[in-house]
N, C-alpha and C positions, 0 to 999 in steps of 0.2 A: 887281279880276279877268282885268286882258293878264297877270297873273303865274299866277294860275291856271291862266289857259290853255296859259299856255307850258309850265308842270310836267303838265300831261295830257296836252299833246301829243310832250316827253319820255320821259313815260310810256310813252306811247302805241311810240312809234320804242323805248324796252331790250325793249319786251315783243315786237313784231317783232323784233327783231336777237335774243329769244331762241328765240325759236320755228323761226329760222334755226337758228339753230346745233344745236337739238333735229332738225331735218329734218336736217343733213345727219351728225348721230350717227347715224340710223336709215340715211341712206345710207350709213354710213359701214361699220358693223355689219355691215349689206347683203352689201356686197363684202368683205367679211373674209369671212364665209359663202361666197360663190362661190369666192372665190379657192383658199380650203379643201376647198372642193368637185373642182374643178379639179385640185389637188395630188390628190389623190386619185383620180385620175379618171386622170389621165395613166402612170401604170405597167399603170394597166388596159387601157388603147388600147397602148402601146407592148407587152405581152404579145400584145395580137390580131394582131399582125402579126410577133409577131417568127419564128412560126415558118417564116415566109416568106421574114427576110434570113438571108443570108449573110455573110460578110470575106474577103476575097481578100486575100492577104499574096502580097508578090512582083510583079505585073503592075505594068514599070516603067510612069512618067508619058508620055502621050502625047496626040498629038492625037485620035487614033481609041480609045479606050479604050476603049468601045462595041462594036465592033467585032472589038478584038482578043480580049476576051472570048467574043464569038458563039459565034468562029471557035474560040477556046478548044473552048467547051463541043461544038459542033456535030465536031467532028473529033476531039478526046482522048477524048470522052465516050460520043462516036456519039448523040449526043440531037440532036432535033433543037429548038430555040431560036430565037425570032426578037424584034424587036423589040418587038411587041407581051406576048409573053411576061412581063418587063419591066417594072415599076409605079414603081421607083424605082433610082437608079443614080447615087453620087457619092463622088469621094472622102471621105478623112475625114483631117485635118488638110490644113498649106498643105505646095506643092512646095517641096524644097530643093534645086537641081542639085547642089551638095554634099557631101550625103550617100550615100551607097552602101544605105542602107534605102529603096525606093521609101512610099510613103504608102499606105492602107489603101482597099480600094475596097469600099463598101460597096451591095449588089443586094439590089432585094427581087421578090422574084418573081413574078407572078399565082399559079401553080400550084405545093401545095404536093408534088405528084408529082414534080415538074421537081427542088427542090428539096434532097426523099429521096432521085432519082437522083443526082444529083449531090454528094451526101454520100459515098454509096456506091462513087460512083469515082473518090473524090479520091487513091488511089494513081497514080494514074495520070499524075498532077502532078512528083512529088515529086523528079522527077527533072530537070523543070524551075525545078525549089524555087520551087512557088507552093502556096502552101499554103490552107487556107479550112477557117474554122467559124462556127459559128452566132452570131449576134448574139444578146450578152445586153442588157437594161436596167441600172443602176445596183444597182437591187433585187437582179437574182439574182446579183451579185457581192458584196454587203453580209451573205448570207443564210448564207454559209459559217459569215462570219467572226465573225456573233454568236450562232453555235449551238455555235460554238467557247469565248467569252468563257461565252458561260451554261454549257456544261459544265466548264470551268474553275473557272467559281464553285463547284457543286455539288460537284468534288471534294476529298476532303479535306486 
């Protein structure tokens, strides 16, 4: 009788472990779905804000980067831009004093009109060797390459 009870308790433990493993498999499958959903949404979210973002090349690394940039926009472009007009401001890459090339500034503005005005007047900065471009997400860089590969595969 004792042997039979021990066998039943061990079977119960095994059944509990199997249920636990099944629950973990379900959770794992749900997490994989969530991750794939987030991967699909990330480019869409980036694209939503990319039209508000600009990349500035050639601004030397300094303590008052934001003030320098605001002065540049206000004076050279004759626009009114204040701190509350900037949503996000950061440098891309790490600073290395041994290189002559300063790293890039990525600025996300609040108003699209301001972005258009800056892009329209960017020729004023060529003398200062400061250049501006739109901020693109990696999907935008990959699309022309994929189209080129597709076109080359179809050509005779």
